[in-house]
N, C-alpha and C positions, 0 to 999 in steps of 0.2 A: 731877740727876746729881751724885754725890760725887766730888770731886777728891781723890786721895790721893797720898802720896809715891811709892808703888809705881806708880801710873798715870803720874805725871810722869816717872819713871825709864824706864819702858816706852816712853814717847813721845819720849824724848830731850831733856827740858828741859835748858837750860844750867845749869852748876853754880851760878852766882849766883842764878838764879831758883828752883832747887831748894832751895838753902839758905834763901833768903827765905821760901819756902813753909813749910819745917819750922819756922822761927822764928815764923811767924804762925798756922799751922794744924797744930799737933802731931798732932791726931786726924783730919786731913783737913778739908775744907770743901765746902759746896754750891757748885756752879759760879758761880751769880750772886753768892753771898757772897764768893768769891775775887775776882771782877771788881770788886765794890764796894770792897774793901780796896785793890786795885791803883789804883782811881781816886782815892784820897785821897793817893797819893804821887806825887812828881815823877818824870818820866822812866820811867814804867812802861807807856806806851802800847804799845810793841813787845811787851811781855810779854803784855798783854791781847789784842793782835792774834794773837799765836802761840796763845794758849789757845783763842780763838774759832776759829781756822783748824784747830786740832788736834782739839778736842772737837766742833766743828761747831755750827751754829745750832740753836736750840730753837724751839718754836712759842709760847713765852711772849711775852706782850705787856704791856709796862709802859705804863700810861696816866697822864698827868699833866694836871690841870686848870690853866689859867692859864699865866703865864710862868714859866720855870725857868732859874735861872742857877747854873752849877756850874763846878768846876775841870776835871774830866774826867767823862765818863759812859760806862761800858762796860756793854753788855747782851747777854745770850745770844741773845735773839730780836729782837723789834721794839720800837721806842720810839715812842709817840704823844704829842705835846705839844699841847694845845689852843691855847696861845698861842705865845710866842716862846721858842725854846731858845737859850741862850747859854752857851758853854763856854769857859773861859779858854784851855784847851789843845786837847782832843781829845774827840771823840764817836765810839765804835765800837759798831756793832750787827751781830749775826749775820745779821739778815734785812733789816731796813729802819727808816727813820726818817721820820716825818710830823710836821710843825710847822705849825700853823694860820697863824701870822704870820711864820714865817721861822726860819732857823737861822744862827747864827754860831759859828765856832770858831777860836781863835787859830792852831792849827797844822793843823787839817783834820778831816775827817769820814771815817770808814772804815766801809764797809758790807760785811759778809761777807768781811772781810779784804782787800778791794780798795780802795786809796786813791782817793777822789774828793772833790773840793771841790764843795760844794753851795752855790749862791747862788740863793736862792728866786726872786728877780725875773727870773733869766735865762730861765726858761721863757716868760714873757710879754713880755719885752723884745725889740724888734727889734734887729738888728745896729747900726743907726744910733743907738739910744738907750742903748747900754751905757755904764755909768759907768766911771770910772777904776778903782774898787774891783773891778768885775766883770772888767775886763781884767787887773788885778793878779792876781786869783784864778785866772783862766785860765792865766796865765803860771806861777803857783806850781804848778798842777795838772800842767803839762807837765814842770816840773822834778821834781816828785815821781814821776811816771811813769818818767822817765829814771833817777832814783836807784833806784827799785825794780827796774827792768830790770837795772841794773848789779849790784845786790845779789844778785838771783836768779842772774845769770850767774856771779857770784863764788862762789856757794854750789852751783853746778852743778844748779840746780833747773829 
């Protein structure tokens, strides 16, 4: 799917995001290519989230062998990492994320535009064996849900 300035205008992109896009993609850009460039910049996770929510997920699957460490990673469809996925800030996927050895993201992991914190061990850990890190992640998740609910209410969504 090609993202164009006309498409962004039609979908109601913010002025700052629209101008950023014109600067980076004068002739438009492929959906995943735009997300790749957003991932290299600071504080663009909300733009990536908006783009994925607006354009929708794809059936594309990005597969990576071994461990992978990135600043941010935004994908239109699904992401499958054979080893351990570590992101300094954020991972966003239109459909899903699989990591053979676990996932860590400094600010969170977003799937299909919904914020969720994934702590791989939580599935298999009993409530009595939860670590402080897991409990902290759970609290952060609750805070993010409250923040998102307030933002959606403020935007009358």
